[in-house]
N, C-alpha and C positions, 0 to 999 in steps of 0.2 A: 298450660292452664289458660288465655288469652289474657292480659292486664289491658285495662280498660285506662286511658288518661284521665287523672282528678283535679276539681278547681286547687289553683295554688290558696289563695282562701280559705278553702273547707277545708284541706290537706293540714295544712297550717294550725287550724281551729281544733279537728283532730290532735295532730302530734302536742298539743298545749294539754284540753282535757286528760288524753290519755294518762302523761306527767302527771296531774293535778290529784284526779284517781288514783292511781297506785302508788301516788309519795314515795315512791324509790329515788327520784333522782331530784336535786336541785340543784340550779345553776343561775348565773347573773347576767346571763344573755338570753335573746328570745331564739325561735326555733329559724326565723328567718333566714339568718347569716349561715343555716345549713345550706344553703342552695347556691352559694358563692363561690368564685374559683373558677377553674377550669370545666368542673363538675355543668356548667347552668346552662351547657348546649346539650347536653346529656339531656339531662333534668327536666327540661324546657320542651314542650311541641306546641304546634302552631296546628291546631284545627281548622276543617272545611270550610267554618263561617270564620275564622282568624282569633278565633277568641286564644287567650295561651292557658295550655294543659298541662298538667304531670304526669310525669309517667308513673304510678305508684310504685313499681319493683326496685327502680331507677332511685327512687326517694329513698325507701328501703334501705339501700345498702348506702345508699349517702350519711343518710340522720346515724345509724349505726357508726359509720369512719370519725363521721363530725364525732361522737359520744366517746366514741376510743380516744381520740386523741385529745379533748378537753378533758376528762379525766384524771388521764397519763399526768397533763399539769394542773386538775385538780380545778378549771375551772368549775366544776360541776363536779359531785359529790353523792357520795350513797349513804344514805339515812340509816342510821344499825352498824353502820361497819364500822371498821379499824383502820386497816392498812388506806383505805379511799375515803374518811371519814372529812367532816367539815374543815377546812383547815385553821379554821379558827379555833377549832378544840386541840393543836396542834402548839399552840403556843400556850405559856403558864397564866395559867387564871386570878392567879395574886401576884404579876407583874406589877402592877401600880403600889400597892402595898409595900413591896421589899423594893423600891424603885431604886434605893442608896445603896443596899445590898447586891442589887444584880449588876450595877455599875462597875462599885468596887472589886468583885469578884473577877468582871474582865478587866478590870484596870483601865475603865475609860473615865474619861469625864462626863461630868453633868451636862456640859453646856457645849451644844454641838458646835457652837465656834468657835473654840478653844482646842478640836477635835477636828476641826476645818485647817486652822493654823496649822495647827503640829504637821499635819499629812501634803500643807503646798508646802512648805517649809523646807520639807525631805524632800519631794520633788526637786523646787528650785536650787537647795544643793547638792544633789546630785547630778544634775541636770548641767551645771554650772562644771561641776567641777571635771564630765566628762568631752564637754565644750573649751577646759582651758588644756586638758590633757591631750584633746586627740592628735595637736602633730609629734607628740612624742609615742604613741600608740604605732607600732610597726604592724600590729596584725591585726589594725582595723582601718577598716576604710569607709567614708558614708560618700555617697555620690549619687549623682541620678541614676537612674538603671533600669531597664525593663524587666529584671529577675528581682529586682528589692533592693533600696537604698545602702544597706548595710553589707559588709563584704568581710566576713570575720575566718582569719585564719585557723586553724586548729593548734594547741601549741604542741611544744616537742616533747618529743616522747622522753619521761622520767628515766635515768636509770637502775636498769636492772639485778633487782638481788641476787646477789651472787650465792648465799649463803645456808639458803633457805632450804635447800634441796640435802644437806648434810646434818639440818636441825633435825628434819622430817624422818632420815635417815637414823640417826641417833634413837630416834622413838621408837620405832619400828626394832633395830637391834634389844632396848631394853625392855619392851613389850611385848615383843613379837606381832603377829598377825593376831587382831582379836576382835572376837565376835562380837557382832552391833548390841545382840540380847545383853550382852557382861557389859557394854558399856550405859546397855542402860540401867539395870539392874547398880552397876556401881551408883550412878547418879541417884537412884532408889535412895540407898539406902544410905549415902552421904547428906542428901536434904532432906529425909522425909517428907518427902512431897506427897505419899500415897495417903498423909493424913489427912487430905483436903477431899478424900473419898469417903471417906467416913463422918466428914462434917457436913458433907453435903448428902448423902444417902440416908443417914441416920441411925447409921450402926449396923449390926447383923446379927446371923447365929454361926458365922466361918470363923476359924481364929485369923487374926493376923496373918500369922505366915504362910497360912494358907491362901487368903486374899492376896496377900501381898503379891504372890508366886502365879497366882491365877491373872490376875490385871495385869502383870508386866509381860504375860503370854498375848495377851487380849489386844494391849497394847501394838506390842512389836506382830502380832497378827495387821491389826489393822493399817499400822504405817509402812510397812512394807510391800499392803498391799497384796501380799501371800493365802490372805484369807486364814478363818479359824481351823477349817477342817487338814488343810497342809501344818499348822501351826501345831495343831494337838498329837500329830503322827512323832512329836519329837519325843527323847526321852527326858522326860520331866514329869510323869505318873499323871498327869492332869487329862482327864479323857475331853473329846469335842462338847458333852453337855454339860458338864462343869462349865467349864467356857465362856459355852451361851449364858448361862444362866448368873455368871457374875457380868458377861456382858449386858444385859435384862435387867439383871438387878443394881447392879453396884454402878457402872459407867457410862456418867452420860455424858452429857456437851457441856452441859457446867462443869461438870466431875474433872472431865479431862481438863475443859480451858483452864482451870484452880491448878493440877498438875504443871504442865505448861509455865502456869504461873512461878510457881516455887521451885520453879527447875534454875528459870532465869535471873530468880532474885538473891540466890547464893550464887550465882557465879559473878554477880559486879558486885557483892563482897567477896570473896575466893581469889579476885583478881588484885595484883601487884601493881603499883601506881610506878613503880621504875620499871617496869613491864611495857604495860601496856597504857600507863600516862593516866590521865585523870579522867575522870568518870564522862563519856561523850552525851551530848544535849543533842546529836540528829541521827535522823533513821531517814532510811533509802526506802522507797515503796514500789511495788510494781506489781501487775500482776502476770501471772504462769495459767495457762490454759490446759487443762484438762482432758484428754480425749474420752470418749465414754462407748461404749457398745451401741451400735446402731440398730441394734433392736428394740431401743428403747425409747418407748412415744415419745416419753416427754423429755429428751434428750435435745438441747436446744444445738443450732449451727451457729456459728461463728463467723463474721464477715471477714474480720480481720484475719483472724486462724486459719481461715479455712478447712474448719474439721468440726465434727460434734463434739460438745464435751460443757463442762463447767469452768468456770474462773476460780483460782484460788487468790485471792488480794493480799499479798505480804507488807510487813513492815520489820526489817531489817535494820538494826543500829550499826555503828561503823564497826564495830570488832566480830560481825558475824552470826548475829545473836536473834534467832528471829522472837519479839516480843508480842507480836500480833498475826492471826491470819482472819481471813472472814471468806466462806462459799461464798458469790455472787452470784448471779446470769451473766448471760453473754452479750445480754442491752443493759446489764447495771453501771449506772455513771462512776466511773474510777474515781471523779471527784469526790464525790458521797462518800466512797469508800477508802481512800487517801484520807480525811476528815476523821470519817468514825474510829478509823483504827491507832492516830494519832491522840485522838484524844480518849480512848478506852482501850489502850491495852491493858492498864492492870496491874504495871508492873512499879515497880520503886525511878524508874525512870524518868527524869524531867524530859520531854519533847518541847524542844524550841527549836525546830528546824529540820523539815522534810524535802529529803532529796525526791524525785519524781522525773519522769519520761514527758511525752509531749503530749500524752493521752488521759494524766494524772494532771493537770493543770488547766486551768482557763480563767476569763476577766472574773465570773463568778467566785471562782477558787481562791482566789487572791484576794478578792474582795472577804469574804468570809474569814481566809486564816487573819487578814489582819485583825478583823473584830475578836477573834477567839486568842491574839499574844501569841502566834509560832508562823514561824519566816516559809511560805513556799519556796523553795529551789528548785526549779523543773531543768531542764533542756529540751529547750525549746529546737525543736524538728527543723524549721523552715525560718526562723531568725533572720535570714533576708529581709523577709517581708513585714518586719514589726515595727510596727509605727510605734511612736514618742509623744506621748500627750504633753499639750504644753500648761504648764501650772497658772498662767495669768492672759486672761485677754487682753488684746490691745497691745503686743509688743511681737510686731513682726519680725524685728530683725533683732531679738535675744537669739540667743546658741545659731550665731551664722552657721560655723563647722557642723551643727546639727540638723539646718533648716533640712535638706532631703528625706530625712528619716521623721522630723515634725506634722504634728497633725493638729485639730481643733483643740481648742483648751478644756478645761474639765467644767464640769458644769457641778459647780459647788452648790450653788443655790437645792438642788435636788437634792443634795446629801441634806446639808442642814435641814429640808423641810422632811427625809424621814428616818430622821438619825434617831429619835427615838425609836422607833419602829425593828430597826434596824439589831440591834442592842437586841428590841422582845425575840425577832428568831433568832441572833446568837444567843442569849440566854436558854431559849428551849433546846437548840443546840446541847449545849452546858449541863445544864441538868436533865439530860432525856426525857423532855417530854413528847418529844416524837421521835425516832428515827432521820440522823442525818438526810436519808435519799427523800423522805417522807418531805423532811422541809425544802430540801432541794428541787424538791418534785415542782412547787412552786412558779422557780426562779427558773421557768425554761423560756428559749424563745417564742415559743406557740402562745405565750402565756402574756397578756397584758397586765401587768403587776408595778404599781407605784415606787414600790418595796425593791424590788426587781432592777427599774432602772437606778434608783439610787446607789445602791448594792455594787452595779457595773461602775457606776464609776469610781467609787471607790477600788474596785478591783483593776480599773484600767489605772487608775495613779499609782497604786501600789505598785504594777506592772511595771509601768514605769519607772520606780526608783530599781527592781531588780535588774531590769535590763541596762538600767544605767551604770548600776554598778557591775552588773558582769560583762559588758562589753566591756572598763576598764579593768578591771581587775584579773590578774592572769590567774593568779591562787584561788580565787573565787572559782574562777573555768574548772581548774584541776581538782578540786573539791568535790564539786556535783559529778566530774567522771569517775573520781574514786570513790564515791558513794554507791553508785546506779554500778561500778564495777564489781561491790561487794554483792550489790543482790543478784546480779546475772551467777556470781559463782555459788551464791543461795541455791538459786535454781540450779543448777548443774550436780550439789548436792544431793538436792532431793530426785533425781531423775537416776542417783548410785543409789537410796534409800528406797523408793517403790519403785521399784524395781516387778514383782509382782502381777501378772497377767499385763503383761508387756505395758506397764505403766496408764494400763485403761481402767477407769471402773467402770464395776460388772453392776450397779445397781443403779436403782429409779431414784431410791426414794431419799428425800431430801436428810431424814437423818443420819443413815448410813452415808454421805459421801459428805455430811458432817464431819462423821465420826473420822474418817476416813484423813482428811483437811486436819483436825486437833492433834491424831495420834503421829503422821508425817512430823509434827512441827514440836512433839514428843522428842521425838527421836533425835531430831537433827537437835536440837536444845540439848540434851541429854550427850550426845558427839560433839557439843561447843562444853561443853562443861567441862568433861571428863581431858579432853583438846587442851583447855585451857591448863590444868594440872597437872599433863604430862609435859608441855611447855613451859612451864614455870619449875619443876623439876630439872630439868636436864638446864636451863636458862638461865637456873640459882647458883649453877657453879662455873665460877668464876673464868675459866678458858673456855667455856661455851660464849657464857657472858659477851667478853673481849672480841668473840671472832665477829659479832654483828656491826654490819658500818650501819650509817644513817639510811638507807636502800635497803639495809636487811631490815633495820627495825618499822620502815613504812610499810612494806610489803606483808609483814608477819603477822598471821591470819591463825587462829583455832579450827577454822573450816575447812581440816585437808581429811581425806581418808586410803590414804596408800597402805595405811596399815591398818585397815578395818575390813575385816570379813559380814556384807551382810546374807550371804547364803548359807548353806547347808542346812545340816541335821541341827532344830534347836534345844542344846542340850542347856538345862538350869542350873547349877547349884551353886546356891544361897549362900553357902560356907565357903567357897572360893573368891576371893578378892583380888584385885591388882592393888601390885603395890605402888602408895602413891601418896605422898606427903597429907597430913590430914586437914581439912579445909573446916575451918574456924564457924557452923553454922547451925545455930542451938537447936534446942527440937527438943519433942517428948520423948527420944530414942535416948539409950545410954548414948554416951560421950562415944567417940569412935577410935579415942585411946583403948578404950576397956572391949572393945571389940579384934577379938582373931582378923588378923591381919595377912595370911598366907598369899605367895604371890600365885597368882591362876596355874596349873601344872600342865604347861604346853606337851609336854613329853608324847602323853596319849591322846592328843587331840589328833586328829582326822586330817591331810593338809587339806586347806579350802578348793573344791572344784574349781572357784574363780576369783582372783581379787581384782576387787573394783582401782583402777589407776589415775588419779588425777594429772 
């Protein structure tokens, strides 16, 4: 059917009336701006009498594309929706009444001038230190170059640990090849983490013993990605229908998340400070691409990883324990996922720093994390092109050693004007008035937002502080690399644990995908918890403790799997226990000393068909 061009004014009026009549969308800009940009030549046409007309079909395509772009950054919103609602509803409505309390919770001064002065002083101090120490930094050179002013030499390799293989071999000699399901069972019995299921589900008709066994099997089925049908064929006496009932009735995302937290907290409590040091306050975060079957219509394509699937965003602390996991879309912001995990991990750990790669950081990310009081410590891929902002205007001769990498001064007046509004957005993230992704959706480059401009200036100042410290301190560079290496090791463990179906997700249901992510986290947390106890048993002996060198202690990790068998028939015996030292974790169950703890009988166990080696 042929389309006839319509008059521009008539079409704009028609579009405006349509929006007003339906009452579905609200916005801040007129419909005339939809026709700008590269589309103008296609949308407009001049008729035979020289009048400017518009092609209706092209106009509709452009209008919907413009609506999509504006809806993503919430320049317009959908009335009555939740995710796409009015951005003003994302902010705390009682902020004015609780102003002093909100500022105190964020540890920020009420006066914007005090905040600006503190930030400017830190910038000045870090840039001065870097400028003064530049001649002594052999790994750093700053000069005018087409490829970028900053040239940073990689740090030299650290001494390689020499005795950790002997320690891992001793662990395998004492406990043999341990089935992964037995490590999960031991972690459950020692921590009492399944009590969280009863509190979330509200109880049920099954006895606690039967419920515990079936929950173990369901978690193992999802975490290994083998599926309930495959696990139900093992030697444990529970049918597939019984396991599926327990999955539907008892195991929700909330209960699975609570189980993971109840394993993580006892792991922190059971750690020996002599072996592992004081509690860590830093986590590493990164995304992992998990492939999904191509037959799924809802499966997304990831441009960077080059395949269909979903992303799992992990937060792993420096001793290899996963404290948070999220299932996110391939197009989701990793900056929002990083902030969400650091703020809402739910464990007893106090996160003060977050290591991430280039995809998990941005200038807006630096600004938000500054307001939320934790340090963003990224590994910046193209650090040679990074620019350092000046703290004060009118001093072109300041920091002569850094001149090729310097750019304009920070616009402090914008920060001062929007300071209260920035605190309001930070409070919304802290109190979870709206999701972090919904808050940051307003702060995109497609949107004109005065608070976004101020947040960018705070982020640029904070990024300058970080880059100046990063270039000057070799220890900070190594610290970030070590944290991200822990993240890569965690991804390797996940590939060994989730071996079923070739590591691909078969379901396109969001709840099934999320359950896979949470159960995988539970299995990895159980592995870290039991390995921690095993290493403490071995290294608690004097001859083994004296064997460790400083390089060995630096590389010591409870995340290894050379002694673990995730494959084979699933045999579940709740009475057979691993012979480990008791971990003092209080709970409703009887103390561990009152329970029989015979070692597992490995003489009758079948040899594993395959052993995963690290």
